[in-house]
DRENMIVO-305110 format. One record per residue: residue number from 0; residue in one letter; x, z negated, y of N, C-alpha, C in turn. Coordinates in steps of 0.02 Angstrom, whole numbers. Layout:
BEGIN
  seq  type    n_c1    n_c3    n_c2   ca_c1   ca_c3   ca_c2    c_c1    c_c3    c_c2
  NUM     A       X       Z       Y       X       Z       Y       X       Z       Y
...
REM end
This chain:
BEGIN
  seq  type    n_c1    n_c3    n_c2   ca_c1   ca_c3   ca_c2    c_c1    c_c3    c_c2
    0     M      43      -5     -63      -1      22       1      46       9      51
    1     K      42      35     108      64      35     175      61     -19     236
    2     T     105     -50     245     118     -95     288      66     -64     352
    3     Q      45    -120     401       7    -108     450      64     -52     519
    4     R     108     -96     510     129     -29     550     157      48     531
    5     Q     171      52     458     198     111     417     118     140     439
    6     Q      54     110     433      -5     141     432     -23     192     502
    7     F      -8     142     535     -19     168     610      42     195     637
    8     G     101     200     617     160     238     664     198     201     705
    9     L     174     152     710     229     105     757     286      91     713
   10     H     350      91     783     411      77     778     446      50     819
   11     G     492     -13     804     521     -31     854     533     -99     870
   12     S     481    -138     830     464    -195     836     508    -263     829
   13     R     530    -288     874     596    -342     820     547    -400     807
   14     H     475    -415     826     466    -476     797     410    -465     762
   15     G     345    -503     733     285    -477     677     236    -516     756
   16     A     188    -513     718     143    -539     759     125    -619     759
   17     G     141    -646     708     160    -722     701     217    -742     702
   18     G     250    -694     723     335    -736     712     349    -783     782
   19     M     411    -790     778     429    -837     838     440    -793     891
   20     I     418    -820     952     475    -760    1004     525    -796    1018
   21     E     595    -750    1046     644    -782    1040     636    -791    1145
   22     S     681    -845    1160     706    -840    1240     756    -819    1252
   23     S     726    -780    1315     794    -707    1323     753    -690    1402
   24     N     812    -698    1446     812    -659    1524     776    -592    1506
   25     Q     813    -568    1429     790    -495    1458     726    -470    1406
   26     P     688    -439    1420     632    -412    1378     630    -415    1315
   27     Q     590    -415    1245     607    -424    1216     545    -376    1172
   28     S     542    -321    1138     489    -298    1116     463    -331    1026
   29     M     395    -319    1023     364    -351     976     296    -312     956
   30     I     249    -336     913     198    -308     891     136    -378     905
   31     I      85    -360     937      38    -424     936     -10    -394     902
   32     S     -70    -441     876    -130    -401     842    -158    -423     875
   33     A    -189    -384     905    -276    -381     925    -316    -412     888
   34     V    -382    -440     900    -445    -495     865    -452    -453     799
   35     D    -456    -371     784    -469    -331     715    -410    -326     688
   36     G    -359    -347     710    -282    -326     665    -257    -275     680
   37     Y    -290    -240     739    -232    -166     754    -186    -179     787
   38     P    -132    -150     781     -49    -185     795     -61    -151     876
   39     L     -34    -188     947     -12    -177     986      61    -181     999
   40     G      77    -135    1024     150    -125    1058     136    -186    1125
   41     A     198    -239    1120     200    -275    1191     294    -288    1219
   42     S     292    -312    1255     358    -320    1263     363    -391    1322
   43     T     398    -440    1309     383    -514    1342     437    -533    1383
   44     W     445    -570    1435     494    -591    1468     493    -655    1452
   45     I     535    -702    1424     527    -773    1425     585    -802    1434
   46     A     571    -860    1463     646    -905    1488     669    -950    1444
   47     N     727    -943    1470     815    -992    1406     767   -1058    1427
   48     V     735   -1091    1449     711   -1151    1451     627   -1147    1463
   49     Q     608   -1176    1437     537   -1167    1443     531   -1263    1464
   50     S     426   -1230    1506     413   -1275    1556     343   -1274    1540
   51     L     308   -1330    1544     250   -1342    1520     200   -1302    1575
   52     T     260   -1324    1662     199   -1276    1691     233   -1222    1729
   53     R     271   -1190    1688     298   -1117    1692     234   -1075    1666
   54     P     192   -1049    1715     143    -997    1708     159    -946    1648
   55     V     120    -925    1608     121    -854    1586      69    -786    1607
   56     V     110    -767    1630      65    -702    1650      54    -640    1617
   57     I     -22    -604    1593     -31    -544    1539     -45    -496    1597
   58     I      -1    -444    1595     -22    -380    1632     -55    -330    1604
   59     N    -124    -313    1631    -174    -249    1594    -149    -212    1628
   60     P    -132    -134    1610    -120     -97    1636    -174     -46    1651
   61     A    -183      16    1687    -232      60    1702    -238      81    1657
   62     T    -299     128    1652    -316     181    1591    -263     215    1582
   63     S    -255     205    1526    -192     254    1481    -127     268    1520
   64     V    -110     215    1561     -30     216    1586     -17     182    1529
   65     H      58     189    1526     110     160    1472     119      81    1512
   66     S     125      57    1455     143      -6    1504     207     -19    1518
   67     R     255      19    1512     322       6    1527     332      30    1610
   68     Y     282      50    1617     272      67    1698     278       8    1735
   69     Y     244     -53    1716     239    -104    1735     320    -155    1713
   70     A     352    -144    1685     411    -160    1692     448    -188    1734
   71     R     464    -133    1772     493    -185    1837     457    -240    1876
   72     F     415    -212    1890     361    -271    1901     379    -345    1851
   73     A     367    -338    1808     346    -397    1753     417    -437    1747
   74     A     491    -399    1761     545    -434    1763     547    -464    1838
   75     Y     519    -447    1894     538    -465    1945     488    -527    1956
   76     L     406    -539    1903     384    -601    1912     438    -659    1867
   77     H     445    -613    1821     505    -645    1778     555    -701    1810
   78     A     592    -675    1851     637    -698    1893     608    -731    1938
   79     N     559    -744    1953     539    -777    2022     463    -844    1982
   80     G     484    -876    1917     472    -920    1889     402    -918    1824
   81     F     396    -858    1803     338    -831    1769     374    -799    1710
   82     D     331    -831    1654     350    -798    1591     292    -738    1586
   83     V     304    -681    1559     285    -622    1574     246    -560    1490
   84     V     189    -546    1485     190    -509    1413     131    -422    1430
   85     T     179    -391    1416     142    -328    1451     106    -293    1381
   86     Y      62    -245    1371      66    -218    1300      16    -160    1328
   87     D      19    -119    1265     -27     -61    1259     -93     -68    1237
   88     Y    -134     -29    1274    -212     -45    1237    -209      16    1163
   89     R    -227       9    1121    -255      21    1070    -245     122    1084
   90     G    -229     146    1045    -212     235    1079    -170     255    1128
   91     I    -113     211    1156     -84     215    1217     -21     200    1202
   92     G      20     226    1219     104     209    1215     130     181    1149
   93     G     140     113    1137     181      96    1083     112      88    1044
   94     S      57      72    1069       7      59    1026     -45     125     999
   95     R     -13     172     989     -44     238     970     -13     246     894
   96     P     -99     293     869     -93     307     794     -50     350     783
   97     R     -34     374     730      -1     447     707     -41     481     741
   98     T    -117     494     726    -140     555     777    -211     511     800
   99     L    -242     550     873    -265     531     913    -333     574     893
  100     R    -330     621     870    -411     675     831    -431     631     797
  101     G    -502     603     832    -535     585     786    -546     504     820
  102     F    -472     476     839    -478     394     858    -538     385     912
  103     D    -584     333     892    -613     339     940    -630     255     972
  104     A    -571     241    1003    -567     160    1050    -595     197    1112
  105     G    -621     130    1128    -636     150    1219    -616      82    1269
  106     W    -653      69    1311    -652      17    1334    -676     -39    1327
  107     I    -728     -47    1285    -760    -101    1256    -706    -111    1201
  108     E    -672     -99    1159    -632    -115    1114    -550    -142    1156
  109     W    -541    -117    1216    -487    -141    1242    -511    -200    1275
  110     G    -549    -218    1281    -574    -281    1323    -576    -327    1271
  111     T    -624    -322    1220    -639    -374    1172    -623    -384    1101
  112     Q    -573    -327    1101    -519    -317    1053    -439    -341    1076
  113     D    -421    -306    1108    -355    -314    1138    -328    -350    1183
  114     F    -359    -347    1236    -340    -416    1270    -355    -474    1263
  115     E    -406    -479    1223    -450    -544    1193    -379    -565    1141
  116     G    -357    -533    1105    -300    -533    1058    -243    -565    1089
  117     I    -210    -533    1146    -158    -547    1187    -186    -618    1210
  118     L    -223    -624    1245    -251    -679    1270    -241    -736    1206
  119     R    -269    -728    1149    -255    -777    1086    -191    -822    1065
  120     F    -138    -729    1075     -90    -757    1058     -39    -771    1107
  121     V     -47    -770    1181     -35    -826    1216     -58    -891    1228
  122     T    -114    -905    1192    -138    -973    1207    -106   -1017    1142
  123     Q     -84    -958    1077     -56    -991    1032      16   -1023    1042
  124     H      42    -991    1077     120    -970    1076     148   -1019    1144
  125     F      93   -1014    1187     121   -1059    1262      90   -1117    1277
  126     P      59   -1147    1224      13   -1203    1222       1   -1235    1286
  127     G     -62   -1253    1323     -55   -1309    1405     -30   -1254    1445
  128     R     -14   -1196    1447      24   -1157    1484     -30   -1118    1524
  129     P     -23   -1127    1612     -69   -1074    1646     -73   -1027    1624
  130     I    -105    -978    1607    -113    -911    1603    -149    -863    1669
  131     H    -120    -817    1688    -125    -776    1759    -139    -701    1714
  132     V    -190    -668    1762    -194    -613    1749    -158    -551    1799
  133     V     -99    -508    1778     -94    -450    1858    -151    -365    1825
  134     A    -188    -361    1836    -250    -299    1814    -216    -255    1876
  135     H    -232    -184    1842    -218    -126    1875    -265    -101    1849
  136     S    -327     -63    1894    -365     -18    1899    -425     -38    1837
  137     V    -426      -9    1786    -476     -32    1718    -456    -110    1692
  138     G    -408    -121    1680    -366    -186    1694    -406    -247    1725
  139     G    -431    -236    1755    -462    -289    1804    -530    -286    1775
  140     F    -563    -234    1746    -625    -220    1718    -633    -282    1637
  141     L    -568    -257    1626    -554    -276    1546    -593    -377    1542
  142     V    -546    -401    1608    -545    -460    1611    -610    -512    1576
  143     G    -667    -473    1612    -711    -496    1613    -738    -465    1523
  144     L    -690    -431    1500    -751    -430    1421    -712    -479    1366
  145     A    -660    -492    1381    -637    -552    1331    -680    -598    1320
  146     E    -694    -628    1236    -720    -688    1256    -681    -761    1291
  147     S    -632    -758    1250    -586    -802    1302    -566    -797    1361
  148     N    -583    -758    1407    -570    -751    1475    -587    -828    1525
  149     H    -605    -876    1484    -624    -934    1543    -542    -948    1536
  150     L    -491    -959    1485    -436    -976    1497    -395    -950    1540
  151     V    -418    -885    1578    -378    -860    1631    -384    -923    1713
  152     S    -322    -927    1726    -336    -979    1785    -339    -968    1855
  153     R    -300    -887    1832    -285    -849    1924    -303    -771    1912
  154     V    -304    -720    1946    -300    -651    1950    -282    -616    1989
  155     F    -235    -577    2002    -220    -519    2059    -247    -439    2023
  156     T    -303    -399    2041    -301    -338    2043    -286    -272    2103
  157     M    -265    -247    2072    -230    -193    2117    -283    -138    2102
  158     G    -318    -122    2141    -365     -61    2127    -428     -44    2076
  159     A    -447    -115    2062    -479    -145    2012    -553    -121    2022
  160     Q    -582     -65    1978    -640     -55    1960    -670     -13    1894
  161     F    -715      29    1875    -733      48    1826    -759     120    1821
  162     A    -744     156    1881    -734     222    1883    -809     274    1877
  163     Y    -849     213    1921    -915     245    1936    -910     312    1991
  164     W    -940     341    1981    -932     415    2024    -950     411    2093
  165     K   -1006     389    2100   -1012     377    2167    -980     320    2225
  166     D    -928     286    2169    -896     241    2236    -823     280    2245
  167     Y    -802     342    2215    -766     388    2217    -737     413    2297
  168     A    -668     414    2335    -684     417    2399    -743     486    2418
  169     R    -775     498    2469    -822     527    2486    -779     610    2502
  170     Q    -711     608    2533    -664     656    2536    -670     702    2502
  171     N    -644     669    2432    -629     695    2351    -649     691    2293
  172     R    -715     680    2312    -765     652    2257    -777     717    2215
  173     L    -793     774    2257    -832     839    2200    -764     855    2154
  174     S    -697     850    2179    -614     860    2134    -624     813    2102
  175     M    -633     762    2112    -630     705    2066    -676     728    2013
  176     L    -740     713    2028    -802     751    1978    -766     791    1926
  177     W    -742     848    1945    -746     905    1928    -680     902    1874
  178     R    -609     868    1893    -580     849    1840    -579     796    1807
  179     W    -617     730    1819    -615     687    1770    -688     674    1736
  180     H    -754     695    1764    -816     716    1737    -825     787    1683
  181     V    -808     821    1717    -806     879    1681    -748     900    1637
  182     V    -681     925    1665    -625     953    1619    -612     897    1552
  183     M    -609     847    1582    -585     785    1519    -628     773    1463
  184     P    -666     775    1480    -743     770    1425    -728     828    1390
  185     I    -715     901    1425    -727     964    1398    -664     973    1342
  186     L    -621     949    1389    -546     939    1332    -550     901    1282
  187     A    -575     830    1279    -576     794    1239    -622     813    1167
  188     L    -690     844    1202    -729     863    1145    -701     918    1087
  189     G    -656     971    1130    -610    1020    1098    -555     986    1050
  190     F    -519     946    1080    -455     911    1043    -468     853     989
  191     G    -518     834    1015    -540     767     990    -512     704    1010
  192     Y    -478     693    1068    -449     676    1121    -417     709    1197
  193     F    -418     675    1243    -385     702    1282    -315     696    1285
  194     P    -285     763    1298    -220     769    1291    -193     777    1361
  195     G    -171     708    1383    -150     700    1466    -102     719    1462
  196     K     -42     703    1418      11     702    1431      52     784    1455
  197     R      -1     848    1403      17     912    1422      -7     932    1503
  198     L     -45     881    1519     -78     912    1594     -43     875    1650
  199     G     -14     830    1628      51     792    1667     -29     739    1698
  200     W     -52     703    1688    -113     688    1701    -103     611    1689
  201     L    -110     587    1623    -109     534    1593     -58     523    1536
  202     E     -81     464    1503     -67     471    1435    -115     506    1396
  203     D    -100     538    1344    -148     553    1293    -207     495    1285
  204     T    -265     508    1286    -319     473    1286    -372     468    1234
  205     P    -385     417    1196    -454     412    1150    -511     461    1170
  206     R    -535     467    1123    -594     505    1167    -652     461    1180
  207     G    -640     401    1142    -698     345    1184    -713     320    1255
  208     V    -650     324    1265    -616     315    1332    -643     358    1388
  209     V    -617     432    1362    -685     484    1400    -753     473    1403
  210     Y    -770     450    1353    -850     441    1356    -890     371    1420
  211     D    -826     318    1395    -826     274    1453    -812     290    1528
  212     W    -759     322    1535    -749     335    1607    -795     396    1633
  213     T    -842     439    1602    -878     487    1625    -966     451    1639
  214     A    -944     387    1607   -1024     378    1609   -1066     389    1673
  215     R   -1109     402    1688   -1145     411    1758   -1175     344    1770
  216     H   -1182     292    1779   -1218     237    1787   -1164     178    1829
  217     P   -1210     169    1879   -1174      98    1927   -1169      36    1896
  218     R   -1204      20    1839   -1193     -43    1806   -1168     -37    1722
  219     F   -1115     -31    1708   -1071      -2    1647   -1098     -24    1590
  220     E   -1169     -80    1575   -1181     -97    1503   -1229     -36    1511
  221     D   -1263     -20    1570   -1292      21    1546   -1299      94    1514
  222     A   -1210     105    1542   -1207     175    1492   -1197     163    1392
  223     Y   -1219     107    1367   -1221      92    1308   -1280      80    1281
  224     R   -1331     109    1330   -1395      90    1316   -1416     145    1237
  225     K   -1391     203    1234   -1402     254    1178   -1329     295    1159
  226     G   -1349     345    1117   -1290     387    1107   -1240     357    1060
  227     R   -1194     376    1026   -1143     361     988   -1105     286    1004
  228     R   -1134     281    1043   -1087     204    1075   -1130     130    1085
  229     A   -1203     152    1087   -1259     118    1085   -1234      51    1073
  230     M   -1289       8    1103   -1282     -69    1080   -1334     -86    1110
  231     T   -1373    -138    1068   -1443    -179    1053   -1437    -211    1156
  232     T   -1479    -220    1160   -1503    -257    1231   -1451    -333    1232
  233     E   -1466    -355    1174   -1438    -431    1177   -1366    -434    1184
  234     Q   -1325    -375    1139   -1269    -373    1163   -1225    -337    1211
  235     R   -1252    -319    1244   -1246    -286    1290   -1257    -324    1376
  236     L   -1311    -371    1365   -1324    -459    1401   -1247    -502    1383
  237     Q   -1227    -484    1331   -1200    -556    1304   -1125    -539    1357
  238     L   -1106    -448    1352   -1051    -434    1379   -1035    -454    1460
  239     V   -1119    -456    1487   -1096    -450    1562   -1094    -534    1565
  240     E   -1108    -564    1523   -1131    -636    1528   -1040    -663    1528
  241     R   -1034    -634    1486    -930    -658    1487    -908    -656    1542
  242     F    -923    -603    1588    -886    -602    1657    -901    -656    1699
  243     C    -951    -699    1681    -975    -750    1717    -939    -829    1705
  244     Q    -907    -806    1649    -859    -887    1606    -787    -884    1645
  245     V    -763    -815    1682    -703    -820    1732    -705    -879    1790
  246     K    -682    -937    1796    -709    -982    1866    -626    -969    1896
  247     G    -587    -931    1871    -503    -959    1908    -527    -887    1973
  248     E    -478    -900    2038    -476    -868    2074    -441    -795    2064
  249     T    -489    -753    2111    -470    -671    2088    -443    -660    2177
  250     L    -385    -641    2185    -383    -583    2239    -366    -529    2223
  251     A    -422    -478    2255    -413    -398    2248    -393    -355    2300
  252     L    -341    -327    2275    -282    -288    2312    -315    -212    2326
  253     S    -319    -169    2379    -332    -113    2373    -298     -72    2439
  254     M    -299     -32    2429    -275      39    2471    -310      84    2497
  255     T    -311      91    2585    -374     131    2618    -350     209    2574
  256     D    -310     237    2549    -312     290    2513    -317     294    2446
  257     D    -324     267    2425    -335     239    2339    -410     280    2340
  258     D    -429     339    2311    -474     384    2307    -517     338    2228
  259     F    -498     325    2193    -532     265    2164    -552     187    2162
  260     G    -513     160    2220    -522     104    2190    -557      82    2290
  261     T    -605     129    2297    -636     118    2368    -657      34    2371
  262     T    -685      34    2429    -721     -43    2441    -771     -47    2413
  263     P    -808       5    2423    -877     -14    2349    -867     -16    2278
  264     A    -810      25    2261    -783      16    2188    -759     -49    2178
  265     I    -704     -71    2221    -686    -149    2217    -757    -195    2208
  266     H    -789    -193    2272    -840    -234    2258    -890    -240    2193
  267     R    -906    -200    2173    -972    -164    2105    -941    -218    2071
  268     L    -875    -214    2058    -831    -251    1993    -833    -333    2015
  269     L    -791    -344    2083    -809    -400    2069    -875    -457    2074
  270     G    -926    -416    2089   -1003    -429    2087   -1019    -446    2040
  271     Y    -975    -448    1963   -1004    -463    1892    -957    -538    1868
  272     F    -891    -551    1931    -873    -611    1912    -912    -668    1955
  273     K    -960    -674    1942   -1005    -719    1980    -977    -792    1996
  274     N    -945    -815    1954    -913    -877    1946    -838    -876    1968
  275     S    -814    -809    1997    -726    -813    2027    -714    -811    2092
  276     P    -700    -852    2129    -701    -841    2211    -660    -787    2203
  277     A    -691    -750    2248    -633    -680    2252    -616    -667    2338
  278     S    -579    -643    2345    -550    -618    2400    -564    -547    2425
  279     H    -538    -509    2454    -519    -443    2442    -488    -414    2508
  280     L    -405    -405    2499    -340    -378    2548    -355    -330    2537
  281     Q    -353    -285    2586    -341    -195    2599    -297    -205    2652
  282     I    -256    -135    2599    -206    -117    2664    -194     -23    2679
  283     D    -188     -42    2741    -157      65    2756     -66      66    2751
  284     P     -84     109    2711     -15     127    2708       6     133    2778
  285     S      -8     156    2838      30     181    2884      54      98    2921
  286     M      29      41    2882      52     -17    2910     123     -23    2894
  287     L     163      11    2842     212      29    2806     256      81    2833
  288     G     226     105    2882     263     183    2890     258     250    2841
  289     L     213     218    2822     192     280    2762     128     328    2750
  290     S     125     385    2733      65     440    2718      26     393    2695
  291     E      57     381    2631      13     373    2545      55     317    2511
  292     I       3     275    2468      16     220    2416     -34     243    2356
  293     G     -92     271    2385    -132     272    2339    -156     230    2289
  294     H    -182     240    2227    -203     218    2164    -140     192    2106
  295     F     -77     188    2114     -40     195    2077      34     173    2096
  296     A      53     186    2160     123     190    2173     144     106    2182
  297     F      87      77    2182      85     -11    2211     148     -34    2172
  298     F     155     -23    2113     196     -46    2057     268      -8    2062
  299     H     295      25    2100     355      45    2112     397      -7    2151
  300     A     472      -5    2119     501     -43    2141     510     -48    2190
  301     R     521      26    2242     528      21    2312     493     -23    2370
  302     F     445     -67    2320     367    -112    2362     400    -193    2351
  303     E     467    -197    2338     493    -258    2288     480    -300    2367
  304     D     500    -269    2407     519    -332    2475     458    -327    2528
  305     S     410    -281    2523     365    -274    2567     294    -293    2519
  306     L     262    -255    2470     202    -296    2459     216    -317    2389
  307     W     261    -322    2355     261    -367    2287     238    -463    2316
  308     P     269    -480    2366     265    -542    2391     204    -555    2388
  309     I     157    -519    2412      71    -543    2406      49    -577    2336
  310     P      53    -520    2272      46    -567    2193      89    -616    2200
  311     L     147    -610    2211     201    -666    2195     154    -722    2236
  312     A     164    -749    2294     118    -799    2320      62    -827    2301
  313     W      14    -752    2274     -56    -764    2240     -56    -814    2183
  314     L      -9    -783    2142      15    -820    2084      35    -877    2096
  315     R      75    -886    2125     111    -958    2116      64   -1017    2151
  316     D      23   -1003    2194     -23   -1038    2243     -84   -1031    2277
  317     A     -97    -971    2245    -172    -945    2255    -196    -937    2336
  318     R    -136    -910    2367    -155    -909    2429     -91    -816    2450
  319     V    -122    -792    2523    -105    -728    2528     -65    -755    2581
  320     P      13    -729    2593      55    -730    2624      29    -737    2713
  321     D      49    -775    2737      32    -791    2799      62    -710    2860
  322     N     111    -664    2830     133    -615    2853     115    -550    2814
  323     A      62    -565    2769      45    -502    2734      12    -469    2776
  324     L      38    -399    2762     -21    -338    2808     -80    -338    2771
  325     G    -126    -299    2815    -178    -290    2794    -233    -308    2831
  326     K    -297    -301    2795    -351    -350    2823    -411    -392    2766
  327     M    -421    -431    2770    -464    -474    2728    -544    -448    2743
  328     I    -558    -421    2688    -626    -403    2680    -682    -419    2645
  329     S    -743    -445    2670    -787    -487    2618    -812    -472    2574
  330     P    -793    -467    2514    -836    -453    2460    -902    -436    2441
  331     R    -937    -385    2474   -1011    -358    2458   -1038    -347    2401
  332     M   -1049    -371    2374   -1107    -369    2302   -1127    -313    2288
  333     T   -1100    -261    2255   -1142    -192    2252   -1184    -176    2184
  334     T   -1160    -231    2132   -1180    -213    2071   -1268    -223    2052
REM end
């Protein structure tokens, strides 16, 4: 019988899901099991000297973005007093099976199985430690889907939303609809997955994620009323109620030139987290003398001195630095 790693074609792990974690100032590669046993490729930055007061930060990637994209940001947090875990959702990067054709994972599995599995891993291996989450794009949405999300004590999100098309930036909405809601599902239908790599758009992406992304509902749970991924009314309501379990404070950061993470999109998602005190900080790239930052560039190392101190201060003390650029916007719940 094939081992789990052989079955899914995963390579390069130094540790098993239940093994000991090495303390090191260098990132360590490992496999962490999702709730249903699916092997997730992950990396950890763990201090040599452990302390019960040293928080652990989980980084939730954007849709179909390889976790290695966040490695420099993870190293920055580690150097400033945090242990860090990054990982790939099933079907992406280090968690990709041998073939994606017909592999049907979606956002629901990423939240209820994958992020939940990472939360359980951190709870087991770092008992009593504060757990924080840094979430990019859909990663902020997934926080609400995990059964153990009540364990999260603080959240920082960047451009977090769930891609409701009417929230896209008005000036680019038609082109985004064509690209993500027409071309992407057509290609996913033909290939059995979305071949994002060959297009230079994203990592190759499971077809279930494409279904979730292209749903045309202002409330995410309404996308699962019927069809191949249908849920009962009770199941859908249970997912919505999970968002209310998060009681830790949230800082939602957005950029004025982010076509996905617009103010309505940010506030639509925050509306689900009814018990998480939330602040929304919006930054215009011109404040940094730049023409654009957009949805992805925040995690580039060139922003280590200018933008990264914002999440650092938030994760340390639940505060926005006094000298932080941008303006605070009162969340208007639109769900």
